[in-house]
C-alpha positions as CSV (number, residue, x, y, z in Angstrom):
1,X,19.8,166.2,-243.9
2,X,22.6,163.7,-244.3
3,X,26.0,164.2,-242.9
4,X,27.6,164.5,-246.3
5,X,25.2,167.3,-247.3
6,X,25.9,169.0,-243.9
7,X,29.7,168.9,-244.6
8,X,29.3,170.1,-248.1
9,X,27.0,172.9,-247.0
10,X,29.6,174.0,-244.3
11,X,32.3,173.9,-247.0
12,X,30.2,176.1,-249.3
13,X,29.5,178.6,-246.5
14,X,33.2,178.8,-245.7
15,X,32.9,177.2,-242.2
16,X,35.3,174.4,-243.3
17,X,38.3,174.4,-245.5
18,X,38.7,171.8,-248.3
19,X,41.2,169.6,-246.4
20,X,39.1,169.4,-243.2
21,X,35.9,168.8,-245.2
22,X,37.6,166.0,-247.2
23,X,39.0,164.5,-244.0
24,X,35.5,164.5,-242.4
25,X,33.9,163.0,-245.5
26,X,36.5,160.3,-245.6
27,X,36.0,159.5,-241.9
28,X,32.3,159.4,-242.4
29,X,32.4,157.2,-245.5
30,X,34.8,154.8,-243.8
31,X,32.6,154.5,-240.7
32,X,29.5,154.2,-242.8
33,X,31.0,151.2,-244.7
34,X,31.8,149.6,-241.3
35,X,28.3,150.3,-239.9
36,X,26.6,148.8,-243.0
37,X,28.0,145.5,-241.9
38,X,25.9,145.7,-238.7
39,X,22.5,146.3,-240.3
40,X,19.9,149.0,-240.2
41,X,20.6,152.5,-238.9
42,X,24.1,152.6,-240.3
43,X,23.9,156.2,-241.4
44,X,22.8,157.3,-237.9
45,X,25.6,155.3,-236.1
46,X,28.2,156.5,-238.5
47,X,27.1,160.1,-238.0
48,X,27.1,159.6,-234.2
49,X,30.6,158.2,-234.3
50,X,31.8,161.1,-236.4
51,X,30.2,163.6,-234.0
52,X,31.8,161.8,-231.0
53,X,35.2,161.9,-232.7
54,X,34.8,165.7,-233.5
55,X,33.9,166.3,-229.9
56,X,36.9,164.4,-228.6
57,X,39.3,166.2,-230.9
58,X,37.9,169.5,-229.8
59,X,38.4,168.6,-226.1
60,X,41.9,167.4,-226.9
61,X,42.8,170.6,-228.7
62,X,41.5,172.6,-225.7
63,X,43.4,170.4,-223.3
64,X,46.7,170.8,-225.2
65,X,46.2,174.6,-225.6
66,X,45.7,174.8,-221.8
67,X,48.8,172.8,-221.1
68,X,50.8,174.9,-223.5
69,X,49.5,178.2,-221.9
70,X,50.3,176.9,-218.5
71,X,53.9,175.9,-219.5
72,X,54.4,179.2,-221.2
73,X,53.2,181.1,-218.1
74,X,55.6,179.0,-215.9
75,X,58.5,179.8,-218.2
76,X,57.8,183.5,-218.3
77,X,57.5,183.5,-214.5
78,X,60.9,181.7,-214.2
79,X,62.5,184.2,-216.6
80,X,61.1,187.2,-214.8
81,X,62.1,185.9,-211.4
82,X,65.8,185.7,-212.3
83,X,68.0,188.0,-210.3
84,X,71.6,188.9,-211.1
85,X,74.5,189.1,-208.6
86,X,73.3,192.6,-207.5
87,X,69.8,191.3,-206.7
88,X,68.2,193.1,-209.6
89,X,65.8,191.6,-212.0
90,X,67.5,190.6,-215.3
91,X,65.1,189.2,-217.8
92,X,67.7,188.9,-220.6
93,X,70.1,186.9,-218.4
94,X,67.1,184.8,-217.2
95,X,66.4,183.9,-220.8
96,X,70.0,183.0,-221.4
97,X,70.0,180.8,-218.2
98,X,66.9,179.0,-219.5
99,X,68.3,178.3,-222.9
100,X,71.8,177.3,-221.7
101,X,70.6,175.5,-218.6
102,X,73.1,177.1,-216.2
103,X,70.7,177.7,-213.4
104,X,69.1,174.8,-211.5
105,X,65.4,174.7,-211.9
106,X,65.6,175.4,-215.6
107,X,65.4,172.8,-218.2
108,X,68.4,172.9,-220.5
109,X,67.3,173.4,-224.1
110,X,70.9,172.9,-225.2
111,X,71.3,169.8,-223.1
112,X,68.1,168.3,-224.6
113,X,69.4,169.1,-228.1
114,X,72.7,167.3,-227.3
115,X,70.8,164.3,-225.8
116,X,68.7,163.9,-228.9
117,X,71.8,164.1,-231.1
118,X,73.7,161.6,-229.0
119,X,70.8,159.1,-229.1
120,X,70.6,159.4,-232.9
121,X,74.3,158.8,-233.1
122,X,74.0,155.7,-230.9
123,X,71.3,154.3,-233.0
124,X,73.3,154.9,-236.2
125,X,76.3,153.2,-234.6
126,X,74.1,150.1,-233.9
127,X,73.0,150.1,-237.6
128,X,76.5,150.5,-238.9
129,X,77.7,147.8,-236.5
130,X,75.5,145.2,-238.3
131,X,77.2,145.9,-241.6
132,X,80.7,146.0,-240.2
133,X,83.1,143.7,-241.9
134,X,85.5,141.6,-239.9
135,X,87.8,138.6,-240.3
136,X,85.1,136.4,-238.7
137,X,82.1,137.9,-240.5
138,X,83.8,138.2,-243.8
């Protein structure tokens, strides 16, 4: 069975959605055209390349999910470990500390937002500077 028929069969069975199936078909056809330039066995090589790419994407999704889960667990642990002035656990205040960046060890979400805005303003200033009129530039 060809790769195109496999993809269409998976689409008909509901294992793939239309967008994913179309993306896989496009990738396969593009790779097939490339492999035809290299002689016999183009369908097999194109199919193998597509399978390798699917495997790589699956591993990458698992890796990213693991990193996100680990980061989320670390943040929850930091929030739950926050203690107020009386030494009592205060999850609400721990969350505020995380978002506002008042406590060392926390990454400031507000500070990151301000940094991104400042960098954007700096870039816009550089663009506007190129179009600034002066007595010298005219």
